[in-house]
C-alpha positions as MATLAB code, in Angstrom:
seq = 'XXXXXXXXXXXXXXXXXXXXXXXXXXXXXXXXXXXXXXXXXXXXXXXXXXXXXXXXXXXXXXXXXXXXXXXXXXXXXXXXXXXXXXXXXXXXXXXXXXXXXXXXXXXXXXXXXXXXXXXXXXXXXXXXXXXXXXXXXXXXXXXXXXXXXXXXXXXXXXXXXXXXXXXXXXXXXXXXXXXXXXXXXXXXXXXXXXXXXXXXXXXXXXXXXXXXXXXXXXXXXXXXXXXXXXXXXXXXXXXXXXXXXXXXXXXXXX';
ca = [
       3.755   18.876  -73.229;
       4.560   21.053  -70.219;
       3.188   20.060  -66.841;
       0.311   22.161  -65.560;
       0.752   24.119  -62.349;
      -1.261   22.460  -59.564;
      -3.776   24.958  -58.248;
      -7.088   25.207  -56.434;
      -9.809   27.760  -57.037;
     -12.615   27.754  -54.498;
     -15.700   29.069  -56.288;
     -19.012   30.279  -54.886;
     -21.915   29.050  -57.013;
     -24.540   31.305  -55.434;
     -27.805   30.345  -53.712;
     -29.423   28.155  -56.378;
     -30.776   30.200  -59.286;
     -28.247   29.470  -62.045;
     -28.236   33.135  -63.100;
     -26.964   34.190  -59.664;
     -23.336   33.357  -60.392;
     -20.541   35.784  -61.188;
     -18.707   36.085  -64.500;
     -15.460   35.341  -62.675;
     -16.946   32.090  -61.371;
     -18.002   31.041  -64.869;
     -14.492   31.749  -66.188;
     -13.024   29.594  -63.422;
     -15.375   26.718  -64.269;
     -14.496   27.024  -67.965;
     -10.778   26.806  -67.210;
     -10.975   23.857  -64.793;
      -9.274   20.525  -65.434;
     -11.213   19.005  -62.545;
     -14.436   20.177  -60.854;
     -15.364   18.873  -57.411;
     -18.910   20.041  -56.739;
     -21.210   20.058  -53.725;
     -24.812   18.941  -53.210;
     -26.287   22.453  -52.985;
     -25.036   23.808  -56.303;
     -27.299   24.033  -59.337;
     -25.965   21.318  -61.651;
     -26.942   23.455  -64.653;
     -23.721   25.386  -63.934;
     -21.686   22.369  -64.991;
     -22.578   23.137  -68.612;
     -19.817   25.771  -68.533;
     -17.173   23.108  -67.928;
     -14.802   21.993  -70.672;
     -15.665   18.681  -72.334;
     -12.250   17.446  -71.205;
     -12.800   18.371  -67.560;
     -13.250   15.633  -64.981;
     -16.389   16.293  -62.924;
     -16.792   14.647  -59.524;
     -19.705   14.930  -57.077;
     -18.405   15.207  -53.512;
     -21.575   16.479  -51.862;
     -22.557   16.015  -48.261;
     -26.096   15.882  -46.900;
     -27.265   14.956  -43.428;
     -26.791   11.214  -43.066;
     -25.431   10.816  -46.613;
     -21.795   11.486  -47.454;
     -20.304   10.838  -50.894;
     -16.949   11.796  -49.360;
     -15.847   12.745  -45.864;
     -14.222   16.194  -45.598;
     -10.773   14.658  -45.057;
     -11.199   12.649  -48.268;
     -12.196   15.776  -50.179;
      -9.082   17.584  -48.948;
      -6.866   14.713  -50.091;
      -8.694   14.468  -53.423;
      -8.082   18.151  -54.170;
      -4.330   17.690  -53.720;
      -4.213   14.453  -55.707;
      -6.221   15.807  -58.648;
      -4.292   19.089  -58.752;
      -0.961   17.269  -58.909;
      -2.321   14.873  -61.536;
      -4.239   17.259  -63.790;
      -3.598   20.909  -62.828;
      -6.458   23.266  -62.078;
      -9.046   22.024  -59.579;
     -12.223   24.077  -59.099;
     -14.016   23.406  -55.837;
     -17.587   24.470  -56.609;
     -19.627   25.278  -53.491;
     -23.102   26.638  -52.888;
     -23.584   30.250  -51.788;
     -20.332   31.831  -50.663;
     -17.649   29.299  -49.637;
     -16.351   31.495  -46.812;
     -19.753   31.580  -45.059;
     -20.097   28.163  -43.394;
     -18.777   26.556  -46.575;
     -15.403   25.226  -45.375;
     -13.688   27.049  -48.224;
     -11.037   28.490  -45.914;
     -10.386   25.071  -44.359;
      -9.713   23.521  -47.763;
      -7.356   26.316  -48.771;
      -5.481   25.967  -45.475;
      -5.141   22.220  -46.059;
      -3.731   22.351  -49.607;
      -1.228   25.204  -49.236;
       1.482   23.098  -47.534;
       1.373   20.790  -50.574;
       2.512   23.623  -52.855;
      -0.781   24.359  -54.616;
      -1.522   27.869  -55.792;
      -4.824   28.938  -54.230;
      -7.517   31.333  -55.405;
     -10.955   32.341  -54.192;
     -14.006   33.506  -56.171;
     -16.719   34.813  -53.800;
     -20.321   33.795  -54.355;
     -23.646   35.447  -53.612;
     -24.451   34.193  -50.126;
     -27.755   32.412  -49.609;
     -27.982   34.137  -46.220;
     -28.647   37.428  -48.011;
     -30.014   36.423  -51.410;
     -32.677   33.961  -50.291;
     -34.509   36.434  -48.007;
     -34.134   39.120  -50.699;
     -35.854   36.901  -53.280;
     -38.787   36.709  -50.879;
     -38.851   40.489  -50.480;
     -37.406   40.367  -46.966;
     -34.822   43.119  -46.366;
     -32.376   42.077  -43.650;
     -32.014   45.744  -42.695;
     -34.549   48.529  -43.072;
     -34.787   51.911  -41.417;
     -37.090   51.710  -38.441;
     -37.096   47.894  -38.436;
     -33.514   46.616  -38.122;
     -30.096   48.229  -37.884;
     -28.034   45.038  -38.181;
     -28.202   41.313  -38.756;
     -26.598   38.130  -37.473;
     -25.788   35.144  -39.689;
     -25.448   32.043  -37.516;
     -25.014   28.340  -38.116;
     -27.829   26.388  -36.539;
     -25.686   23.326  -35.908;
     -22.094   23.412  -34.670;
     -19.329   20.875  -35.265;
     -20.537   19.093  -32.113;
     -24.080   18.923  -33.582;
     -25.389   21.387  -31.004;
     -27.286   24.645  -31.423;
     -24.848   27.546  -31.579;
     -24.666   29.568  -28.369;
     -24.744   32.702  -30.518;
     -28.465   32.118  -31.133;
     -29.179   32.917  -27.478;
     -27.071   36.069  -27.705;
     -28.800   37.143  -30.914;
     -32.230   36.554  -29.379;
     -31.472   39.229  -26.794;
     -30.748   41.825  -29.503;
     -33.003   43.794  -31.846;
     -31.066   42.584  -34.887;
     -32.410   40.408  -37.683;
     -31.280   36.821  -37.146;
     -30.524   34.552  -40.118;
     -29.904   30.917  -39.239;
     -28.430   28.461  -41.740;
     -28.636   24.689  -41.287;
     -31.070   25.149  -38.424;
     -34.170   23.141  -39.299;
     -33.237   20.185  -37.111;
     -32.891   22.627  -34.198;
     -36.091   24.600  -34.840;
     -37.710   23.511  -31.579;
     -34.671   24.680  -29.620;
     -34.607   27.978  -31.531;
     -38.279   28.582  -30.712;
     -37.604   27.935  -27.028;
     -34.633   30.330  -26.999;
     -36.690   33.185  -28.454;
     -39.715   32.368  -26.292;
     -37.492   32.646  -23.221;
     -36.856   36.269  -24.290;
     -40.635   36.875  -24.484;
     -40.521   37.048  -28.273;
     -43.374   34.660  -29.013;
     -44.907   37.230  -31.386;
     -41.657   37.903  -33.262;
     -42.110   37.371  -37.039;
     -40.216   34.450  -38.553;
     -39.879   33.175  -42.093;
     -38.525   29.845  -43.315;
     -37.495   29.524  -46.951;
     -36.719   26.113  -48.415;
     -34.845   25.728  -51.725;
     -34.482   29.499  -51.920;
     -34.242   31.115  -55.407;
     -35.046   27.797  -57.096;
     -38.184   26.807  -58.997;
     -39.292   24.534  -56.134;
     -38.957   27.248  -53.479;
     -41.266   26.698  -50.490;
     -41.997   29.358  -47.858;
     -43.616   29.521  -44.451;
     -44.265   32.816  -42.626;
     -45.480   33.083  -39.052;
     -44.375   33.969  -35.536;
     -42.172   32.217  -33.026;
     -45.286   30.734  -31.408;
     -46.843   29.463  -34.675;
     -43.908   28.508  -36.896;
     -43.590   24.855  -35.861;
     -47.206   24.196  -36.873;
     -46.658   26.059  -40.167;
     -43.545   23.991  -40.887;
     -45.570   20.814  -40.351;
     -48.429   22.019  -42.551;
     -46.153   23.149  -45.376;
     -43.783   20.184  -44.991;
     -40.771   22.486  -44.836;
     -37.424   20.694  -44.576;
     -33.751   21.259  -45.356;
     -32.178   22.941  -47.202;
     -33.821   25.974  -45.677;
     -32.966   29.353  -44.215;
     -34.601   30.763  -41.097;
     -35.105   34.537  -40.828;
     -36.241   36.023  -37.516;
     -37.057   39.676  -36.896;
     -39.402   42.563  -37.555;
     -38.123   42.762  -41.150;
     -40.105   39.618  -41.970;
     -43.345   41.616  -41.693;
     -41.751   44.227  -43.989;
     -41.796   41.575  -46.711;
     -42.444   43.202  -50.069;
     -44.641   41.691  -52.771;
     -42.341   40.985  -55.705;
     -43.234   40.189  -59.280;
     -41.899   37.034  -60.876;
     -39.085   38.878  -62.671;
     -36.492   37.256  -60.396;
     -36.963   33.969  -62.221;
     -37.493   35.265  -65.719;
     -35.126   36.579  -68.347;
     -35.156   40.381  -68.288;
     -35.625   41.698  -71.831;
     -36.001   45.136  -73.342;
     -39.376   45.980  -74.783;
];
């Protein structure tokens, strides 16, 4: 039996709804010898894996780490050299705060072939599922996508820059910094700016709070909103459309 070529494919699993994954991603999962998957993916996607594939959970959540990032990097190399094709399955799009590029950079010196399958980013899809357009004529000409928490566990300085603009601001991983975010926008006299927080976006247990900068902390407390959640700030939040439930149903011809 010929040895398999060691390779890594970083795959975006989309925002949560199992239907929001690309055909190319499914093909990668089907062909994997090993799948290393994160906490935010929908585990229903693992049904596409071969029965022979080794499936390993390597997810990270605040205060709970199955593996440290350095261990994940080493595991990718070890499994690829042992078994061949490793699929690194990540939520959303792996190149948007997903460390996909870091993992590819790490494994290349070890001789692995590397591939990337983009995913539908939660930063765009989650607001869309709630009928919030990140851009709309007359409401917003651009949008920022910012991490709420940096490597040093601080609020990104870009939030203050974004608060000075008229752009829509989308903040990922920002719930623990919500009080700071509110203060930043209040400092710019934007207490009445619309804000939406969407927890478990596109999933069956989606939870949403809509308010203003001045009211959102109370709404979060009332609705018990926690991570994983996306924060959307801007006039587009009040442009929120009323959508039917077709997003979560199978679309069939009559």
